[in-house]
C-alpha positions as CSV (number, residue, x, y, z in Angstrom):
1,M,-19.0,1.0,-12.6
2,S,-19.4,2.3,-9.0
3,T,-18.0,-0.8,-7.3
4,P,-15.1,-3.1,-8.1
5,P,-15.9,-6.2,-10.1
6,D,-16.2,-9.7,-8.7
7,G,-16.8,-8.5,-5.1
8,L,-13.2,-7.2,-4.8
9,P,-12.6,-4.6,-2.0
10,T,-12.4,-0.9,-2.8
11,Y,-8.9,-0.8,-1.1
12,R,-6.2,-3.3,-1.9
13,V,-2.6,-3.8,-1.1
14,L,-0.6,-6.0,-3.4
15,T,2.7,-7.3,-2.2
16,G,5.4,-9.6,-3.6
17,P,8.9,-9.8,-5.0
18,D,9.7,-7.1,-7.5
19,D,9.4,-9.3,-10.6
20,E,7.3,-9.6,-13.7
21,A,4.5,-11.5,-11.9
22,F,4.1,-8.6,-9.4
23,C,4.1,-6.0,-12.2
24,R,1.4,-8.0,-14.0
25,R,-0.8,-8.1,-10.9
26,V,-0.6,-4.4,-10.5
27,S,-1.2,-3.9,-14.2
28,E,-4.3,-6.1,-14.1
29,A,-5.7,-4.2,-11.2
30,L,-5.2,-0.9,-13.1
31,A,-6.9,-2.4,-16.2
32,L,-9.9,-3.3,-14.0
33,G,-10.2,0.4,-13.0
34,Y,-8.2,0.7,-9.8
35,R,-5.9,3.7,-9.3
36,L,-2.6,3.8,-7.6
37,H,-2.7,5.1,-4.0
38,E,0.6,6.9,-3.4
39,G,3.9,5.3,-4.4
40,P,5.0,1.8,-3.7
41,A,6.8,0.7,-0.5
42,V,10.0,-1.2,-1.2
43,T,12.2,-3.3,1.1
44,Y,14.9,-5.9,0.9
45,N,14.5,-9.1,2.8
46,G,18.2,-10.2,2.5
47,E,17.5,-12.1,-0.7
48,R,15.0,-10.2,-2.8
49,V,13.4,-6.8,-3.2
50,I,9.8,-6.9,-1.9
51,V,7.3,-4.3,-3.1
52,A,3.9,-3.3,-1.7
53,Q,1.5,-1.2,-3.8
54,A,-1.8,0.2,-2.5
55,L,-4.7,0.6,-4.9
56,V,-8.1,2.2,-4.5
57,W,-11.3,2.1,-6.5
58,P,-12.2,5.6,-7.8
59,G,-14.8,7.3,-5.7
60,A,-14.3,5.0,-2.8
61,G,-14.4,7.3,0.2
62,A,-13.7,10.9,0.8
63,G,-10.5,12.3,-0.6
64,T,-9.9,9.3,-2.9
65,P,-8.4,10.3,-6.3
């Protein structure tokens, strides 16, 4: 498949608390065919650890893994 399914963008950033729900969202994107773009960004908001993970669709733009 040359484009992501369901009209999804070729570049996505998923964010949320570092919990099972966030990990499942990333896992679902990987199962669709997205690839991780670099490592995650992690911060602490005073209560919880918040994670951001960029994902790209393979072949989307020059230099994309």
